[in-house]
C-alpha positions as CSV (number, residue, x, y, z in Angstrom):
1,M,34.0,-53.5,40.4
2,S,33.9,-51.7,43.0
3,D,36.0,-47.5,43.5
4,D,38.2,-50.1,45.9
5,H,41.1,-49.5,44.0
6,G,40.3,-45.3,45.3
7,T,41.0,-42.2,42.6
8,V,42.6,-41.9,39.1
9,Y,43.2,-38.9,38.3
10,V,43.4,-39.5,34.3
11,A,45.5,-36.1,33.1
12,G,44.2,-34.9,29.6
13,H,40.6,-36.4,30.3
14,R,39.6,-35.5,27.2
15,G,41.8,-36.3,24.4
16,L,41.2,-39.7,22.5
17,V,43.2,-41.7,24.4
18,G,42.4,-39.9,27.9
19,S,38.7,-40.5,26.9
20,A,38.3,-44.0,26.5
21,I,40.4,-44.6,29.7
22,T,37.1,-41.9,31.8
23,R,34.3,-45.0,29.3
24,A,36.3,-47.5,30.8
25,L,36.9,-46.7,34.7
26,D,32.8,-45.9,34.2
27,G,32.2,-49.5,32.7
28,R,34.5,-50.8,35.8
29,G,32.6,-48.3,38.5
30,R,36.0,-46.4,39.4
31,R,35.9,-43.1,40.4
32,W,37.8,-40.6,38.3
33,I,38.5,-37.0,38.2
34,G,39.7,-34.9,35.6
35,R,40.7,-31.1,35.2
36,T,40.1,-29.6,31.3
37,R,42.6,-27.2,30.2
38,A,40.9,-23.8,31.0
39,E,41.0,-25.0,34.2
40,L,44.2,-26.2,34.8
41,D,47.5,-25.4,32.5
42,L,49.8,-28.7,33.5
43,T,52.8,-26.2,31.8
44,D,52.4,-23.9,34.8
45,R,54.2,-26.0,37.8
46,P,52.3,-24.1,40.7
47,S,49.1,-25.0,39.6
48,V,50.1,-28.2,39.2
49,M,51.4,-29.0,42.4
50,D,48.3,-26.7,44.4
51,F,46.1,-29.3,41.6
52,V,47.9,-32.8,42.7
53,T,48.9,-32.0,45.9
54,S,45.2,-30.9,47.2
55,E,43.3,-34.0,45.5
56,K,45.9,-37.1,46.8
57,P,44.4,-39.4,44.3
58,E,45.5,-42.6,44.5
59,S,46.5,-43.2,40.4
60,M,47.0,-41.1,38.3
61,I,47.4,-41.5,34.1
62,I,49.5,-39.1,32.6
63,A,47.8,-39.3,29.0
64,A,48.2,-35.8,28.8
65,A,51.0,-34.1,25.6
66,K,51.4,-32.0,22.8
67,V,50.6,-34.2,20.5
68,G,50.7,-33.9,16.1
69,G,51.4,-36.1,13.1
70,I,54.1,-36.0,10.7
71,A,54.5,-32.3,9.8
72,A,52.5,-31.2,12.5
73,N,55.8,-32.2,14.4
74,D,58.3,-31.4,11.7
75,R,57.0,-27.8,11.7
76,Y,57.2,-27.3,15.6
77,P,59.4,-28.7,17.5
78,V,60.2,-26.1,19.9
79,E,56.6,-26.7,21.0
80,F,56.7,-30.8,21.0
81,L,59.8,-30.6,23.0
82,A,59.5,-28.1,25.8
83,E,56.1,-28.3,26.1
84,N,55.3,-31.8,26.4
85,L,58.2,-31.4,28.7
86,M,57.1,-29.5,31.2
87,I,53.2,-30.9,31.1
88,Q,54.9,-34.9,32.3
89,T,58.3,-33.5,34.7
90,N,54.9,-31.2,36.2
91,L,52.7,-34.2,36.2
92,I,55.3,-36.8,37.9
93,D,57.1,-34.1,40.0
94,A,53.4,-33.3,41.9
95,A,52.3,-37.5,42.0
96,H,55.6,-37.2,44.3
97,T,54.8,-34.7,46.4
98,A,51.3,-35.7,46.7
99,G,52.4,-39.4,47.0
100,V,50.7,-41.2,44.5
101,E,50.6,-44.4,44.6
102,R,50.4,-45.1,41.2
103,V,51.4,-43.2,38.5
104,L,51.6,-44.5,34.6
105,F,53.3,-42.4,32.1
106,L,51.2,-43.2,28.5
107,G,55.0,-43.2,25.6
108,S,54.4,-44.0,22.4
109,S,55.8,-45.9,19.5
110,C,58.3,-43.4,17.8
111,I,60.4,-43.8,21.0
112,Y,61.7,-46.6,19.0
113,P,64.6,-46.5,17.0
114,K,63.8,-45.4,13.3
115,F,65.4,-47.9,12.0
116,A,64.6,-50.6,15.1
117,P,64.0,-54.7,13.7
118,Q,60.8,-55.6,13.5
119,P,58.2,-55.8,15.2
120,I,60.1,-53.6,17.6
121,H,60.9,-54.9,21.4
122,E,61.4,-52.6,24.3
123,D,65.1,-53.5,24.0
124,S,65.4,-51.3,21.1
125,L,65.1,-47.8,23.3
126,L,68.3,-46.0,22.9
127,T,70.4,-48.4,19.9
128,G,70.4,-45.9,17.1
129,P,69.1,-42.5,16.0
130,L,65.3,-41.9,16.5
131,E,63.2,-40.8,13.3
132,P,63.9,-36.7,12.5
133,T,60.6,-35.6,11.9
134,N,59.3,-36.1,15.9
135,D,61.6,-36.8,17.3
136,A,61.7,-33.3,19.1
137,Y,57.8,-35.6,20.4
138,A,59.9,-38.9,20.5
139,I,63.3,-37.6,22.7
140,A,60.6,-35.6,25.1
141,K,58.8,-39.0,25.7
142,I,61.9,-40.8,26.3
143,A,62.6,-37.9,29.4
144,G,59.7,-38.6,30.9
145,I,60.0,-42.7,30.9
146,R,63.7,-42.0,32.2
147,L,61.7,-40.0,35.2
148,I,59.6,-42.7,36.0
149,D,62.3,-44.8,36.5
150,A,64.6,-42.0,37.7
151,Y,62.1,-41.6,40.5
152,R,62.1,-45.4,40.9
153,S,64.8,-46.2,41.5
154,Q,65.5,-43.2,44.0
155,Y,62.7,-43.6,45.5
156,G,61.1,-46.7,45.8
157,R,58.1,-45.7,43.6
158,R,55.6,-48.2,41.8
159,W,55.1,-46.6,38.6
160,I,55.6,-47.3,34.7
161,S,55.5,-46.8,31.5
162,A,53.5,-48.0,29.0
163,M,53.9,-47.7,25.0
164,P,51.3,-47.6,22.9
165,T,50.8,-48.3,19.3
166,N,49.1,-45.9,16.5
167,L,46.4,-44.9,18.2
168,Y,42.9,-44.9,16.3
169,G,39.3,-44.6,17.7
170,P,36.1,-42.3,18.9
171,G,37.3,-38.4,20.0
172,D,40.2,-39.7,17.5
173,N,41.9,-35.5,16.1
174,F,40.5,-35.2,12.6
175,D,42.2,-32.1,11.9
176,L,44.6,-32.6,8.5
177,E,46.6,-30.5,9.8
178,T,47.8,-31.8,12.8
179,S,45.6,-34.8,12.6
180,H,47.6,-38.4,13.0
181,V,47.0,-40.6,9.5
182,L,43.5,-42.8,10.0
183,P,42.1,-39.5,10.6
184,A,43.9,-37.5,8.2
185,L,42.3,-40.5,6.3
186,L,38.9,-40.7,7.4
187,H,38.5,-36.6,7.1
188,R,39.7,-36.9,3.3
189,F,38.0,-39.2,1.7
190,H,35.4,-38.0,3.4
191,D,35.4,-34.8,1.6
192,A,36.0,-35.9,-1.0
193,V,32.8,-38.0,-1.4
194,Q,31.4,-34.9,0.0
195,T,32.6,-32.3,-2.9
196,G,31.9,-35.2,-5.5
197,A,36.1,-34.6,-6.0
198,P,37.5,-37.7,-8.3
199,S,40.9,-38.3,-6.9
200,V,42.5,-37.6,-3.8
201,T,46.7,-36.8,-3.2
202,L,48.6,-39.2,-0.7
203,W,51.6,-37.7,1.2
204,G,54.6,-40.8,0.3
205,D,54.2,-43.7,-1.4
206,G,51.8,-45.8,0.4
207,S,54.2,-48.2,1.3
208,A,55.0,-47.7,4.9
209,L,53.8,-50.3,7.3
210,R,52.1,-49.2,10.1
211,E,50.1,-50.9,13.1
212,F,47.2,-49.1,14.1
213,L,45.5,-50.4,17.6
214,H,41.4,-49.5,18.6
215,V,41.5,-46.8,21.7
216,D,39.4,-49.2,23.8
217,D,41.4,-51.8,23.3
218,M,44.9,-49.4,24.6
219,A,42.1,-47.7,27.7
220,A,41.4,-51.2,28.9
221,A,45.8,-51.9,28.4
222,M,46.2,-49.3,30.4
223,L,43.6,-50.6,33.9
224,F,45.5,-54.0,33.1
225,L,49.0,-52.7,33.2
226,L,47.9,-50.0,36.8
227,D,46.1,-52.2,38.4
228,G,49.3,-55.6,38.4
229,Y,52.0,-54.6,36.8
230,D,55.2,-53.1,38.3
231,E,59.0,-53.2,36.6
232,P,60.2,-50.2,35.3
233,G,60.8,-49.6,31.5
234,P,58.4,-49.3,29.0
235,I,56.0,-52.3,27.6
236,N,54.4,-52.3,24.2
237,V,50.6,-51.9,23.9
238,G,49.9,-52.7,20.2
239,F,47.6,-54.7,18.1
240,G,50.2,-57.6,16.4
241,E,49.3,-57.3,13.3
242,D,50.4,-53.9,11.0
243,V,49.6,-52.5,7.5
244,T,51.0,-50.3,4.4
245,I,49.7,-47.3,4.3
246,R,47.9,-48.0,0.7
247,E,46.2,-51.1,2.1
248,L,44.9,-47.9,4.7
249,A,43.9,-45.3,2.1
250,E,42.1,-48.1,0.7
251,L,39.8,-49.5,3.1
252,V,39.4,-46.0,4.5
253,A,38.6,-45.3,0.6
254,A,35.7,-48.1,1.0
255,V,34.0,-47.1,4.8
256,A,33.9,-43.8,3.1
257,G,31.9,-44.8,0.1
258,F,35.3,-43.1,-2.3
259,E,35.0,-44.6,-5.4
260,G,37.3,-42.2,-7.3
261,Q,41.2,-42.1,-8.2
262,V,44.2,-42.3,-5.1
263,H,47.5,-40.3,-5.9
264,W,50.6,-41.2,-4.0
265,D,53.0,-38.2,-4.5
266,A,55.8,-40.0,-3.8
267,S,57.6,-36.6,-3.1
268,K,57.0,-35.8,-0.2
269,P,57.7,-38.0,3.1
270,N,57.1,-41.7,4.3
271,G,57.8,-41.4,7.9
272,T,59.6,-44.3,9.4
273,P,59.9,-47.8,6.6
274,R,57.8,-50.4,9.6
275,K,57.0,-49.8,12.4
276,I,55.6,-53.1,15.0
277,L,55.4,-52.9,17.9
278,D,56.7,-55.8,19.4
279,S,53.6,-56.3,21.9
280,G,55.2,-60.2,24.0
281,R,55.9,-59.5,27.3
282,L,52.1,-57.7,27.9
283,R,50.2,-60.4,25.6
284,A,52.2,-63.0,28.3
285,L,50.4,-61.2,30.4
286,G,47.3,-62.1,30.1
287,W,46.4,-59.2,27.3
288,T,45.3,-58.8,24.2
289,P,43.2,-56.9,21.8
290,K,40.4,-57.2,20.7
291,V,38.9,-54.9,17.9
292,D,40.4,-55.9,14.6
293,L,40.8,-52.4,12.5
294,A,38.1,-52.9,9.6
295,D,35.6,-53.2,12.6
296,G,37.4,-50.0,14.8
297,V,37.8,-47.5,10.8
298,R,34.2,-47.9,10.5
299,D,33.6,-47.5,14.6
300,T,36.2,-44.1,14.4
301,Y,34.1,-43.1,11.3
302,D,30.4,-43.8,13.0
303,W,31.7,-40.9,15.5
304,Y,32.6,-38.2,13.3
305,L,29.5,-38.5,11.2
306,R,28.2,-37.4,14.4
307,S,30.6,-35.3,15.3
308,L,30.2,-33.4,12.0
309,A,26.4,-33.7,12.4
310,T,26.3,-31.8,16.0
311,E,29.2,-28.6,14.6
312,P,27.6,-25.9,14.8
313,S,26.9,-24.1,11.4
């Protein structure tokens, strides 16, 4: 495909999702632009406004956000709420000022109530209380969805919001303090193998159910939606199956070659009991994921090993 679609500005192009989107754009021969955090501070409103209005991209994908796992969200609610509100509001307002034709705002499945009926339909938004350990991040994302829809209704903007399930893959964050569950497990089990540890202790009791989508599938869905979808409110992007954290841990341990004992610390929180998205609307449009969990975990672990090999000693 040529670059007939115009330039796409990928905000957060070095992150897990952003880097997958740029790979997908490259694969389709489409032109994109991005700026690192050092080049453009997305919390600096004048700088964001100047950049977007000078570049005037035809499309913008907002994949930039302050993200983290349960521990980080629970410990730093101010940063997760305030920084995300600033980032997304600056980008969305700048897109309006610059006349950006298409904006895709990337949210998170944590926008939905903690005890939403499963699988979670888009209509569940704002029907119940959020999971308290990451409600600051969730509220920021809900505000982003509402701002996108406000621009749609007030100014006729053809802008959309997509809500992915738990994402993983090459480029993920493996820092144990801030990572999500799958890369954190890969890190823990890899370290245990390297040090010869006889056991690994994990948070919770392993009963929580989670859905995982490979980030390359997510990127393909983003471009699919950007090119042909134009409806208000969130649209879910999920894999369609879930596993318990215990089952995930067993899979990750096998991929990393860990053969010791796994202990569960039930005094630590499980988070939301179950979270799987109803992605029927997206499936009905013709999109389906292609990477199964076992293959995706192996792919992610291979990337992690390569990244370790290139780290400075």
